[in-house]
C-alpha positions as CSV (number, residue, x, y, z in Angstrom):
1,M,236.5,105.7,54.1
2,D,236.4,105.8,57.8
3,S,234.0,103.4,59.3
4,K,232.4,106.3,61.7
5,D,231.3,108.0,58.2
6,I,229.7,104.9,56.6
7,G,226.5,105.1,58.1
8,N,226.0,108.6,57.6
9,S,227.3,108.7,53.9
10,E,225.3,109.3,51.0
11,D,228.1,107.3,48.9
12,L,227.4,104.2,50.9
13,E,229.3,101.4,49.3
14,F,227.6,97.9,48.8
15,G,230.6,95.7,48.7
16,G,232.5,97.9,46.1
17,Y,229.5,99.3,44.5
18,S,228.1,103.0,45.5
19,K,224.4,103.2,45.8
20,E,223.4,104.3,42.9
21,Q,225.8,101.6,41.1
22,H,224.1,99.0,42.9
23,I,220.6,99.8,42.2
24,S,221.5,99.6,38.5
25,T,222.9,96.2,39.0
26,L,218.9,95.4,39.5
27,E,216.6,94.7,36.5
28,N,212.4,94.5,36.5
29,V,211.1,91.1,35.0
30,D,207.6,90.1,34.6
31,T,206.2,86.9,36.6
32,S,203.4,84.8,36.8
33,D,203.1,86.5,40.1
34,G,203.6,90.2,39.2
35,Q,206.8,92.1,38.9
36,A,210.2,90.8,40.3
37,V,213.6,92.2,40.6
38,V,216.8,89.8,39.3
39,E,220.1,90.3,40.2
40,K,222.4,91.1,37.3
41,D,225.8,91.1,39.0
42,P,227.4,87.4,38.6
43,D,229.4,87.5,41.9
44,S,226.6,88.2,43.8
45,L,224.9,85.6,46.2
46,N,221.4,86.5,44.9
47,A,222.9,86.6,41.5
48,G,219.9,85.0,38.8
49,L,217.4,85.0,41.7
50,H,214.1,86.8,41.2
51,R,213.3,89.1,44.0
52,G,209.7,88.6,43.6
53,L,208.9,87.4,47.0
54,K,206.1,89.0,49.2
55,D,205.3,89.2,53.1
56,R,202.5,86.1,52.1
57,H,205.0,84.2,50.5
58,M,207.5,84.3,53.5
59,S,204.9,84.0,56.0
60,M,203.8,80.7,54.3
61,I,206.8,79.4,54.3
62,A,207.5,80.3,57.8
63,I,204.8,78.1,59.3
64,G,207.0,74.9,59.3
65,K,206.4,71.4,60.0
66,P,202.5,71.6,61.2
67,V,199.9,69.4,62.1
68,H,201.3,65.7,61.3
69,L,204.0,65.9,64.1
70,L,201.5,66.5,66.8
71,D,200.9,62.7,66.6
72,L,203.9,62.5,69.0
73,L,203.1,64.9,71.4
74,L,200.7,63.1,73.9
75,S,203.7,60.9,74.9
76,A,204.4,63.9,77.7
77,G,200.5,64.5,78.4
78,P,198.3,67.5,77.4
79,G,199.8,69.5,80.3
80,G,203.5,68.7,79.2
81,A,202.6,69.1,75.5
82,L,201.1,72.5,75.7
83,V,204.6,73.5,78.5
84,A,207.1,71.9,75.8
85,W,205.5,73.8,72.9
86,S,204.7,77.4,74.6
87,L,208.6,77.4,75.6
88,I,210.3,76.6,72.3
89,G,207.4,79.4,70.6
90,L,209.2,81.7,72.7
91,L,212.2,80.7,71.6
92,V,211.2,81.0,68.2
93,Y,210.1,84.5,68.6
94,A,213.5,85.8,70.0
95,V,214.6,83.6,66.9
96,S,212.7,85.1,64.1
97,Q,213.4,89.0,65.4
98,A,217.2,88.2,65.4
99,M,217.0,87.0,61.7
100,G,214.8,89.5,60.8
101,E,216.8,92.3,61.6
102,M,219.9,90.9,60.1
103,A,218.1,89.8,56.7
104,T,216.2,93.4,56.5
105,A,219.8,94.9,56.4
106,I,221.4,92.6,54.4
107,P,219.0,90.6,52.0
108,V,221.2,87.6,50.9
109,A,220.1,84.3,49.8
110,S,220.7,81.6,52.4
111,S,220.8,84.8,54.8
112,W,221.7,83.6,58.5
113,T,223.9,81.0,57.0
114,V,225.9,83.4,55.5
115,F,225.5,85.5,58.6
116,A,227.3,83.1,60.5
117,G,230.3,83.4,58.7
118,R,230.4,87.0,58.6
119,F,229.2,87.7,61.9
120,I,231.0,85.1,64.1
121,D,233.5,83.0,62.6
122,P,234.1,81.8,59.1
123,S,234.4,78.3,60.1
124,I,231.2,78.3,62.2
125,G,229.3,79.9,58.7
126,F,230.8,76.8,57.3
127,A,229.5,73.9,59.9
128,V,226.4,75.8,60.4
129,S,225.9,75.8,56.6
130,W,226.6,72.3,55.6
131,S,225.0,70.9,58.9
132,Y,221.8,72.6,57.8
133,W,221.8,71.3,54.7
134,F,222.1,67.9,55.7
135,N,219.3,68.7,58.1
136,I,217.0,69.8,55.1
137,I,217.5,66.6,53.3
138,T,216.9,64.3,56.4
139,G,213.6,66.8,56.9
140,L,212.7,65.8,53.3
141,A,212.9,62.4,53.6
142,S,211.0,62.7,57.4
143,E,208.0,64.2,55.6
144,L,207.9,61.3,53.1
145,I,207.7,59.0,55.8
146,A,205.1,60.9,57.5
147,A,203.2,61.1,54.2
148,A,203.6,57.4,54.0
149,N,202.4,57.0,58.0
150,V,199.0,59.3,56.7
151,V,198.5,57.3,53.4
152,A,198.1,53.9,55.4
153,Y,194.8,55.6,56.9
154,W,193.3,54.6,53.7
155,N,195.9,51.8,53.1
156,D,195.6,49.0,55.1
157,V,198.8,47.4,54.6
158,K,202.1,47.3,57.2
159,R,204.4,49.2,55.2
160,T,203.4,51.9,52.6
161,N,205.6,52.2,49.7
162,L,206.9,55.6,49.5
163,G,207.9,55.8,45.7
164,Y,204.7,57.1,44.9
165,V,204.9,59.6,47.6
166,N,208.2,60.9,46.4
167,R,206.4,61.9,43.3
168,L,204.0,64.6,44.8
169,L,207.2,66.4,45.7
170,G,208.7,69.1,43.9
171,G,210.8,72.2,43.4
172,S,207.3,74.7,42.6
173,T,207.9,78.6,43.0
174,S,206.8,79.9,46.4
175,P,203.8,81.4,45.3
176,E,202.7,77.7,44.2
177,Y,204.3,76.7,47.7
178,A,202.0,79.7,49.5
179,R,199.1,78.4,47.8
180,F,199.6,75.0,48.9
181,C,200.1,76.1,52.7
182,L,197.0,78.1,52.5
183,I,194.8,74.8,52.4
184,K,196.4,73.6,55.9
185,V,196.3,77.6,57.3
186,I,192.4,77.3,56.5
187,T,192.0,73.7,57.9
188,I,193.5,74.8,61.2
189,I,191.2,78.0,61.4
190,V,188.3,75.5,60.8
191,F,189.5,72.8,63.0
192,I,189.6,75.3,66.0
193,I,186.5,76.8,65.4
194,I,184.7,73.3,65.2
195,G,187.0,71.9,67.8
196,I,185.6,74.5,70.2
197,C,181.9,73.4,69.1
198,V,182.6,69.9,69.7
199,I,184.5,70.6,73.3
200,S,181.6,72.6,74.6
201,G,179.1,70.1,73.3
202,G,177.7,72.2,70.5
203,I,178.3,69.5,67.8
204,G,178.1,66.0,68.8
205,G,176.2,66.2,71.7
206,V,178.9,65.3,74.4
207,V,180.6,67.9,76.4
208,Y,184.2,67.0,76.7
209,G,185.6,70.2,78.4
210,V,189.3,69.4,79.7
211,K,188.5,66.1,81.2
212,Y,191.4,64.5,79.4
213,F,193.8,66.8,81.3
214,G,192.3,64.9,84.5
215,T,195.2,63.1,86.8
216,D,192.9,60.0,86.3
217,V,193.6,59.8,82.4
218,G,196.9,57.8,81.6
219,G,199.6,59.5,82.8
220,G,197.9,62.5,84.2
221,P,198.3,66.1,82.5
222,F,201.9,66.0,82.8
223,K,202.7,62.5,81.9
224,D,206.7,61.4,83.6
225,G,206.6,65.1,84.9
226,F,210.0,67.2,83.8
227,V,211.3,64.3,82.0
228,G,208.0,64.1,80.0
229,V,208.1,67.4,78.8
230,L,211.8,67.1,77.8
231,N,211.2,64.1,75.7
232,V,209.0,66.0,73.7
233,L,211.5,68.9,73.5
234,I,212.8,67.9,70.8
235,N,209.5,67.1,68.7
236,A,208.5,70.8,69.5
237,V,211.9,72.2,67.8
238,F,211.1,70.0,65.0
239,S,207.7,71.1,64.3
240,Y,208.7,74.9,64.5
241,G,211.7,74.2,62.5
242,G,210.5,75.9,59.4
243,F,210.3,79.5,60.8
244,Q,213.7,80.2,60.1
245,N,213.4,79.2,56.2
246,M,211.5,82.4,55.6
247,T,214.7,84.6,55.9
248,L,216.7,82.2,54.0
249,L,214.6,83.4,50.7
250,A,215.6,87.0,51.7
251,G,217.9,87.2,48.3
252,E,214.3,86.4,46.9
253,A,212.1,89.1,49.0
254,K,210.6,91.9,47.2
255,D,211.0,95.0,48.9
256,P,213.0,93.4,51.8
257,H,212.6,96.3,53.8
258,K,208.9,96.0,54.1
259,T,208.2,92.3,53.4
260,I,210.8,90.6,55.9
261,P,209.9,92.9,58.8
262,K,206.4,91.8,58.0
263,A,206.6,88.4,57.9
264,V,208.5,88.2,61.3
265,N,206.4,90.3,63.1
266,K,203.6,87.8,62.3
267,V,205.3,85.0,64.0
268,W,203.7,85.5,67.3
269,I,200.0,85.0,66.3
270,R,201.2,82.3,64.2
271,I,202.7,80.9,67.5
272,L,199.4,81.3,69.3
273,L,197.1,80.0,66.7
274,F,198.5,77.1,64.7
275,Y,200.6,75.6,67.4
276,I,199.0,76.5,70.9
277,V,195.6,76.9,70.5
278,S,195.1,74.0,68.2
279,I,197.3,71.6,70.4
280,F,194.9,72.7,73.4
281,C,191.7,71.8,71.1
282,M,193.3,68.5,70.1
283,C,194.5,67.6,73.7
284,C,190.9,68.3,74.7
285,L,189.2,65.6,72.1
286,V,191.8,63.0,72.4
287,S,193.0,60.9,75.2
288,Q,196.8,60.0,75.7
289,T,195.5,56.7,76.1
290,D,193.4,56.7,72.8
291,P,194.7,53.1,71.1
292,R,194.4,54.6,67.4
293,L,197.2,56.8,68.0
294,L,199.5,53.9,67.3
295,S,199.7,50.8,65.4
296,P,200.8,47.5,66.9
297,D,204.3,48.1,65.5
298,H,204.2,51.5,67.0
299,S,204.3,53.6,64.0
300,V,201.9,56.4,63.8
301,V,199.0,55.9,61.8
302,E,196.2,58.0,62.6
303,S,196.8,61.8,63.5
304,P,195.0,63.2,66.3
305,F,193.7,65.6,64.5
306,T,191.9,63.2,62.6
307,I,190.5,61.7,65.4
308,A,189.3,64.6,66.9
309,F,187.5,65.4,63.7
310,Q,185.8,61.8,64.0
311,K,183.9,63.0,67.2
312,T,181.8,65.6,64.7
313,G,180.0,62.6,64.0
314,V,180.5,63.6,60.2
315,S,181.4,60.3,58.4
316,A,183.8,61.9,55.6
317,A,185.4,64.6,58.3
318,A,188.3,62.3,59.3
319,S,189.2,61.1,55.6
320,I,188.7,64.8,54.4
321,L,190.8,66.1,57.1
322,N,193.5,63.3,56.5
323,A,194.0,64.2,52.9
324,V,194.5,67.9,54.2
325,I,197.0,66.6,56.5
326,L,198.4,64.9,53.5
327,T,198.7,68.0,51.6
328,S,200.3,69.9,54.7
329,I,203.2,67.4,55.3
330,L,203.8,67.8,51.7
331,S,204.3,71.2,51.6
332,A,206.6,71.1,54.4
333,G,208.7,68.8,52.5
334,N,208.3,71.5,49.3
335,S,209.9,74.1,51.8
336,N,212.7,71.8,52.7
337,M,213.0,71.3,48.8
338,Y,212.9,75.3,48.3
339,S,215.1,76.4,51.3
340,G,217.9,73.7,50.7
341,S,218.6,74.6,47.3
342,R,219.0,78.5,47.7
343,I,221.7,77.0,51.0
344,L,223.5,74.9,48.3
345,L,223.5,77.6,46.0
346,S,225.1,80.2,48.7
347,L,227.1,77.3,49.9
348,V,229.1,77.3,46.1
349,R,229.0,81.0,45.7
350,S,230.8,81.6,48.7
351,D,233.3,79.0,47.7
352,M,232.4,76.7,50.7
353,G,231.5,74.0,48.1
354,P,233.3,71.6,45.5
355,S,234.7,73.9,43.2
356,F,234.6,71.7,40.3
357,A,230.8,71.9,40.4
358,K,230.0,75.7,41.3
359,K,229.5,76.1,37.3
360,Y,226.8,73.5,37.4
361,I,225.1,74.1,40.6
362,T,224.9,77.8,40.4
363,L,222.8,77.5,37.1
364,T,219.1,78.9,37.2
365,N,216.4,78.8,34.8
366,R,214.3,81.5,33.2
367,W,212.3,81.2,36.5
368,G,215.1,82.2,38.7
369,V,214.9,78.7,39.7
370,P,218.4,76.9,40.5
371,Y,217.1,73.5,39.4
372,V,220.2,72.0,39.8
373,A,220.4,72.8,43.5
374,V,216.9,71.6,43.8
375,F,217.6,68.3,42.1
376,L,220.9,67.5,44.4
377,T,218.7,68.6,47.2
378,S,215.9,66.1,46.6
379,I,218.3,63.0,46.3
380,G,218.6,63.6,50.4
381,S,215.2,62.2,50.1
382,C,216.6,58.8,49.4
383,V,217.3,58.1,52.7
384,C,213.4,57.6,53.3
385,F,213.9,53.9,51.7
386,V,215.4,52.9,54.2
387,T,212.3,52.3,55.8
388,G,211.6,49.3,54.0
389,I,214.3,47.4,56.2
390,V,213.8,48.9,59.7
391,G,210.1,50.1,59.6
392,N,208.7,53.9,59.2
393,G,208.3,54.5,63.0
394,V,211.9,53.7,64.0
395,V,213.1,55.9,61.3
396,L,211.2,58.6,61.4
397,T,212.1,59.3,65.1
398,W,215.9,59.2,64.2
399,L,215.2,61.9,61.5
400,I,212.8,64.0,63.9
401,A,215.7,64.0,66.7
402,L,218.6,64.7,64.0
403,S,216.7,67.3,62.6
404,G,215.7,69.1,65.8
405,V,219.1,69.0,67.0
406,T,220.3,70.7,64.1
407,T,217.8,73.1,64.2
408,M,218.6,74.0,67.7
409,I,222.3,74.8,66.4
410,A,221.0,76.9,63.8
411,W,218.7,78.7,66.0
412,A,221.8,79.4,68.5
413,S,224.2,80.7,65.5
414,I,221.2,83.3,64.7
415,T,220.7,84.7,67.7
416,F,224.3,85.1,68.8
417,G,225.0,86.1,65.1
418,A,222.7,88.9,65.5
419,Y,224.1,89.9,68.8
420,R,227.3,90.8,67.6
421,F,225.9,92.2,64.4
422,R,224.3,94.7,66.5
423,R,227.7,95.4,68.5
424,A,229.5,95.6,65.3
425,W,226.8,98.3,64.2
426,S,227.7,100.2,67.2
427,A,231.5,99.7,67.4
428,Q,231.9,100.9,63.9
429,G,230.3,104.3,64.7
430,R,226.9,103.3,62.9
431,A,223.5,104.6,64.9
432,Q,221.1,102.0,65.7
433,S,218.3,104.7,64.2
434,E,219.9,103.5,60.7
435,L,219.0,99.9,61.1
436,L,215.9,99.3,58.7
437,Y,214.3,97.0,61.4
438,R,215.3,96.3,64.8
439,A,214.8,93.1,67.1
440,P,212.9,94.1,70.5
441,G,214.5,93.0,73.9
442,Y,218.4,93.7,72.8
443,P,220.9,92.3,74.1
444,Y,219.0,90.5,76.7
445,M,216.3,88.2,74.6
446,H,219.5,87.4,72.2
447,I,221.8,86.3,75.3
448,S,219.3,84.4,76.8
449,S,217.9,82.7,73.8
450,T,221.3,81.6,72.6
451,A,222.1,80.2,76.3
452,L,218.8,78.5,76.3
453,N,219.4,76.9,73.0
454,I,222.7,75.5,74.1
455,I,221.5,74.2,77.7
456,M,218.6,72.1,75.7
457,L,221.5,70.9,73.2
458,L,223.7,69.8,76.1
459,I,220.3,67.8,78.2
460,Q,218.2,66.9,75.5
461,G,219.9,63.3,75.1
462,W,219.9,63.0,78.7
463,S,217.4,60.1,79.0
464,S,219.7,57.8,76.7
465,F,222.4,57.6,79.5
466,S,220.3,55.7,82.4
467,P,220.3,52.9,81.2
468,F,222.9,53.8,78.4
469,N,221.2,53.2,75.1
470,V,223.2,53.6,71.9
471,S,220.6,54.1,69.5
472,S,219.1,57.0,71.2
473,F,222.6,58.5,72.3
474,F,223.2,58.2,68.5
475,S,220.0,60.3,67.3
476,A,220.6,62.8,69.9
477,Y,224.2,64.0,69.7
478,V,225.5,62.6,66.2
479,S,224.7,66.4,64.7
480,V,226.3,68.0,67.3
481,L,229.3,65.8,66.4
482,F,228.9,66.4,63.0
483,F,229.1,69.6,63.3
484,V,232.2,70.1,65.5
485,I,233.8,67.7,63.0
486,L,233.1,70.3,60.0
487,F,233.8,73.5,62.2
488,A,237.4,71.4,63.3
489,Y,238.1,70.8,59.3
490,H,237.4,74.4,58.2
491,K,239.3,75.7,61.1
492,I,242.6,73.9,60.7
493,A,242.6,73.7,56.5
494,N,241.7,77.4,56.7
495,K,243.2,79.0,59.9
496,T,240.1,81.3,60.3
497,K,240.0,83.6,63.5
498,W,237.0,84.9,65.3
499,V,235.6,88.0,63.1
500,K,236.4,91.2,64.9
501,L,233.8,93.7,65.8
502,T,235.6,96.6,64.2
503,E,236.3,94.7,60.8
504,M,233.0,93.0,60.1
505,D,231.7,93.8,57.0
506,L,228.4,95.0,57.2
507,D,228.3,96.7,53.6
508,T,228.3,93.7,51.0
509,D,225.0,93.3,50.1
510,Y,223.8,95.7,52.5
511,F,220.1,97.2,51.1
512,H,219.2,100.9,50.5
513,P,215.6,101.1,49.2
514,P,215.0,103.5,46.1
515,P,213.5,106.6,47.7
516,E,211.1,106.6,44.5
517,Q,209.6,103.3,45.0
518,D,209.0,104.1,48.9
519,D,207.1,107.1,47.5
520,L,205.4,105.0,44.9
521,D,204.2,102.5,47.6
522,D,202.7,105.2,49.9
523,T,200.7,106.9,46.7
524,E,199.1,103.1,46.2
525,Q,198.7,102.5,49.9
526,K,196.9,106.2,50.3
527,N,194.7,105.0,47.3
528,I,193.4,101.7,48.6
529,P,189.6,101.8,50.1
530,K,189.7,102.1,54.1
531,W,187.7,98.7,54.0
532,R,189.9,96.5,51.6
533,A,193.0,97.8,53.4
534,W,191.3,96.9,56.8
535,M,190.6,93.7,55.4
536,T,194.0,93.2,54.0
537,R,195.3,93.7,57.3
538,V,193.2,91.3,59.1
539,S,193.8,88.8,56.5
540,G,197.3,89.4,56.5
541,W,197.9,88.7,60.4
542,I,196.5,85.2,59.8
543,M,197.3,84.1,56.2
């Protein structure tokens, strides 16, 4: 078939299947959260996975690593923290839009890790996928360490045993994970409301205002100036690091042409509400010089959110919030477990993993969970037990740096891959209007966000050079070195080439929504009472 006719053809092919044949490989199954669709084709990247995720499930997974990391941001001062988190927030919006466009058109398991190989270079896809999988297991370890630090709020010991914290994490299904995340979403909203009341003096009787932004507090609002902002950029990247996970589960999305665009279009309000506004409230209530932020051995014990809640005057408020922060940390770890298992599954199905293990890693149970991949991903959390030797605070700092740098590499591959995807779409004679979802700002947003990621990768560890610090240099650049080694190994071993725009595979696993399903959904929407539709719309933007 001529490439120019593919976009308009009624016999559009999906990796060798016609539209009708592609739809016939799908089967409806019942789940605990309603009906889902399971892919029966054993050669598909989505084989065995249940297509039952709704936009609320994907949105909850996108919230990322929330409030527990904010105990590190005060090293830049309140103003510097807001600048850093706002800058990375803009970058996250660009990344989410780029990956949303690709994942809506081709909703496969591990989405953008697959796209890096299909739209840029197979060797880049190999390096991005494996480095991000290792990023996920180190991220899982960091969540366990952070959980131990939070538990230490009630446990007056120098080091917290991570053995029982590890038992709290598991590979639950995404609906269960979404309910888990709902706790932290509600808590952040409550924190903002109560925080505004405390800041204005409505609760506690003390008007705080913005006095902690004054130049006479600690190092001032911009502690260490540009250097301070640069020092917390990697922490900001780490805390936003869960947003790209939502499209990793595109292969399990129900009606991906609807759920994925809804999920990515809610990103901006979550950035504003869950990060920027909550950070502002926290900075108004907690001084950067508060001694409770660090324990004597320089490992974080109390979250600034916990300290802020203590100022309400309610004795149990801080303990309640600390408990919620603990569940928040564990849910972020659960997100890593969920996403990491899907990446590993995609790697072995794409023949980029050990061939002898493919038979076992691809196994799924009757709920569509790749349980062997979940188990192998969870093994990575064993890294956290190194803290018994060097201390929680030191290892947590290393893991945050390693994870943050790998996340920036992933973001760069997403935005550049989306740029080449759109160019290939036009080069093959397809109309832009045929895309199920189009990211705004093309090509400028894609190019600028890719460039920003690369610049940050290069300069984020510059402080380790003056004076030169081996430990800081290692944590800042070892992820980049690991990526380069993986890329070079695959490039030399397989002699791969840059994917040409006219030869790019835009058909395999391309999604075409069944027309009858759209008609059914439209009918259901019309029958919903207006008040309920309005409430659903409002809660949907927040939740």
